[in-house]
C-alpha positions in Angstrom: 2.6 20.8 10.0 6.1 19.4 9.8 5.5 16.0 8.3 8.7 14.4 9.7 8.0 15.6 13.2 4.4 14.5 13.1 5.5 11.1 11.8 7.9 10.7 14.7 5.2 11.6 17.1 2.9 9.0 15.6 5.7 6.4 15.8 6.1 7.2 19.6 2.4 6.8 20.1 2.3 3.4 18.5 2.7 0.1 20.6 6.4 -0.8 20.9 6.0 -4.0 18.8 4.9 -1.9 15.8 7.4 1.0 16.0 10.2 -0.7 14.1 7.7 -1.4 11.2 6.9 2.3 11.0 10.6 3.4 11.3 11.6 1.0 8.5 8.8 2.2 6.3 9.1 6.0 7.0 10.5 6.9 3.6 7.7 5.2 1.8 4.9 6.5 4.0 6.2 10.1 3.8 6.5 9.8 0.0 2.9 8.7 -0.1 1.7 11.6 2.0 3.5 14.1 -0.1 2.0 12.5 -3.2 -1.5 13.1 -1.7 -0.6 16.7 -0.9 0.5 17.3 -4.4 -2.5 15.6 -6.1 -5.6 16.1 -4.0 -7.0 19.3 -2.4 -7.5 19.3 1.4 -10.9 18.0 2.4 -10.8 15.3 -0.2 -12.2 11.8 0.5 -9.6 9.0 0.6 -10.0 5.3 1.0 -7.3 2.7 1.8 -8.0 -0.9 1.0 -5.8 -3.3 3.1 -4.2 -0.5 5.2 -3.0 -2.7 8.0 -1.4 -0.8 10.9 0.5 1.6 8.6 -0.5 5.2 9.6 -0.9 6.6 6.1 -4.5 7.5 6.5 -3.9 8.7 10.0 -1.5 11.3 8.8 -3.8 12.3 5.9 -6.7 12.7 8.4 -4.6 15.0 10.5 -3.7 17.0 7.4 -7.4 17.7 6.7 -8.6 14.9 4.5 -11.6 12.6 5.1 -10.2 9.1 5.3 -11.5 5.6 5.4 -9.7 2.3 6.0 -10.9 -1.2 5.1 -9.0 -4.3 6.4 -9.9 -7.6 8.1 -6.8 -7.5 10.3 -6.3 -11.2 10.2 -2.6 -11.2 9.4 -0.1 -12.4 12.0 0.6 -9.7 14.6 -2.7 -7.9 14.0 -4.4 -9.0 17.1 -4.8 -8.1 20.8 -4.2 -4.9 22.7 -1.6 -3.6 20.3 -4.0 -3.6 17.4 -6.8 -2.1 19.6 -4.5 0.7 20.5 -3.7 1.4 16.8 -7.3 1.4 15.8 -8.2 3.7 18.6 -5.5 6.2 17.6 -7.0 6.3 14.1 -10.6 6.5 15.3 -9.8 9.3 17.8 -8.2 11.3 14.9 -11.4 10.8 12.8 -10.4 8.0 10.5 -13.4 5.8 9.6 -12.5 2.1 10.0 -14.3 -0.9 8.5 -12.9 -4.1 10.1 -14.0 -6.6 7.4 -12.9 -8.6 4.4 -13.4 -6.1 1.5 -14.8 -8.9 -0.7 -17.6 -9.5 1.8 -18.8 -5.8 1.6 -21.6 -4.8 -0.6 -19.8 -3.2 -3.5 -22.7 -0.8 -4.1 -21.5 1.3 -1.1 -18.3 2.2 -3.0 -20.3 3.6 -5.9 -21.8 6.3 -3.7 -18.6 7.1 -2.0 -17.4 9.8 -4.4 -13.8 9.3 -3.5 -10.9 11.6 -4.5 -8.3 8.8 -3.9 -8.7 5.0 -4.0 -5.5 3.6 -2.6 -4.2 0.1 -1.9 -0.5 -0.9 -1.4 1.1 -4.2 -0.6 -2.3 -5.9 -0.3 -3.5 -7.1 -3.7 -0.8 -9.7 -4.0 -2.3 -11.4 -0.9 -5.8 -11.6 -2.3 -7.3 -15.0 -3.3 -10.3 -13.3 -5.0 -10.1 -11.6 -8.3 -10.1 -7.8 -7.7 -11.8 -7.0 -11.1 -15.3 -6.4 -9.8 -14.0 -4.6 -6.6 -11.8 -2.3 -8.7 -14.6 -1.4 -11.0 -16.9 -0.6 -8.1 -14.3 1.6 -6.6 -13.6 3.2 -9.9 -17.3 3.9 -10.4 -17.3 5.5 -7.0 -14.5 8.0 -7.8 -15.1 11.7 -8.6 -14.0 13.0 -12.0 -10.2 13.7 -11.8 -9.8 11.4 -8.8 -6.7 9.1 -8.5 -6.7 5.3 -8.4 -3.4 4.3 -6.8 -2.3 0.7 -6.6 1.1 -0.4 -5.2 2.5 -4.0 -5.4 5.7 -5.9 -5.3 7.3 -6.5 -8.7 7.5 -10.2 -9.5 10.4 -9.6 -12.0 12.4 -6.9 -10.3 16.2 -6.9 -10.9 17.1 -8.8 -7.7 14.7 -11.6 -8.5 15.9 -11.9 -12.0 19.5 -12.3 -10.7 18.6 -14.7 -7.9 16.5 -16.8 -10.2 19.6 -17.8 -12.0 20.8 -19.5 -8.8 17.5 -21.1 -8.0 16.8 -18.9 -5.1 13.8 -16.8 -6.2 10.9 -18.1 -4.1 7.9 -15.9 -3.3 7.4 -17.6 0.1 9.2 -19.9 2.4 7.8 -23.4 2.5 6.9 -23.3 6.2 5.0 -20.0 5.7 2.8 -21.6 3.2 2.6 -25.2 4.4 2.3 -24.8 8.2 -0.5 -22.3 8.7 -4.1 -23.5 8.3 -4.8 -20.3 6.3 -2.2 -18.9 4.0 -1.9 -15.1 4.1 1.2 -14.6 2.0 1.8 -13.6 -1.6 -0.7 -15.3 -3.9 0.3 -13.6 -7.1 2.9 -10.9 -7.5 2.2 -8.7 -10.6 4.6 -6.9 -13.0 4.2 -3.7 -14.9 2.3 -5.3 -17.7 -0.3 -6.5 -15.2 -0.8 -3.0 -13.9 -1.3 -1.7 -17.4 -3.8 -4.5 -17.9 -5.8 -3.2 -14.8 -5.7 0.4 -16.0 -7.0 -0.5 -19.4 -9.6 -2.8 -18.0 -10.9 0.1 -15.9 -11.0 2.3 -19.0 -8.5 4.8 -17.7 -7.4 7.2 -20.3 -4.5 8.6 -18.3 -2.2 6.4 -16.3 1.4 5.8 -15.5 3.6 3.1 -13.9 6.1 4.3 -11.3 8.9 2.3 -9.8 10.5 2.6 -6.3 12.9 0.4 -4.3 11.8 0.7 -0.7 13.1 -2.7 0.3 16.6 -1.4 0.1 15.9 1.4 2.5 15.0 -1.0 5.3 17.7 -3.6 4.5 19.7 -4.7 7.7 23.0 -3.9 6.0 24.2 -0.3 6.3 26.1 -0.7 3.1 23.0 -1.6 1.2 21.0 1.3 2.8 23.8 3.6 1.7 24.0 2.3 -1.8 20.2 2.2 -2.4 19.8 6.0 -2.8 21.9 6.4 -6.0 20.8 3.0 -7.2 17.1 3.8 -6.6 17.3 7.0 -8.6 18.7 5.1 -11.6 16.3 2.2 -11.4 13.3 4.6 -11.2 13.9 5.2 -14.9 13.1 1.5 -15.5 10.0 0.6 -13.4 10.1 -3.0 -14.6 13.4 -3.5 -12.6 12.2 -1.9 -9.4 11.2 -3.8 -6.3 7.9 -1.8 -5.8 5.7 -0.7 -8.7 2.7 1.6 -8.7 -0.2 2.3 -11.0 -1.4 5.9 -11.0 -4.7 6.2 -13.0 -6.7 9.3 -13.2 -10.5 9.1 -13.8 
């Protein structure tokens, strides 16, 4: 399977209102898929917590993995016929979908899952609940040698450090927090030390923190998109300065 061609076919099959999201995130999603191919044998069991409408698990399912998604789909835009179409595309491909708040699910079910990958990206920073018990249940449900992969925005990336000097480093616009009855934005953005804390709390003996800068690849300015490639390669040497940070922990 040609991954880029398959991804383009998936983009075309998605509702029009979601296609720009997939296009803007193509580099990140294809990087994730390639990481799975490099790390986990075909047929492995993968679970994505807070997947949203991103087709990461959909592609992995088409590649021969057994995939599961858990998401409550309560974020803005995750409603109506468009969402139904996305969920059906996943279900028709064989992706198992649990439409629920992960904190309302009996955690015992994770401990019998025997997963080869536990994945969550751009989700934990939105959670109001502590993920400690959830992460331990998922960790206990992993096979030996399985991968725990957590991706989050970095609260102290280089851009935020610079803009903070000018009083412009806010996590969320006032109207996004104040106006909705229920706030779904960023509750707490972690840094690299926080990811190390999680790895050590899980008892992981082997882990690493990786940095990427995906936000630059989807910047509206062509100049920024052109500059991000060499800049990203340099910043990857210093994950604490990157916009996106990842914990990779092996059981």
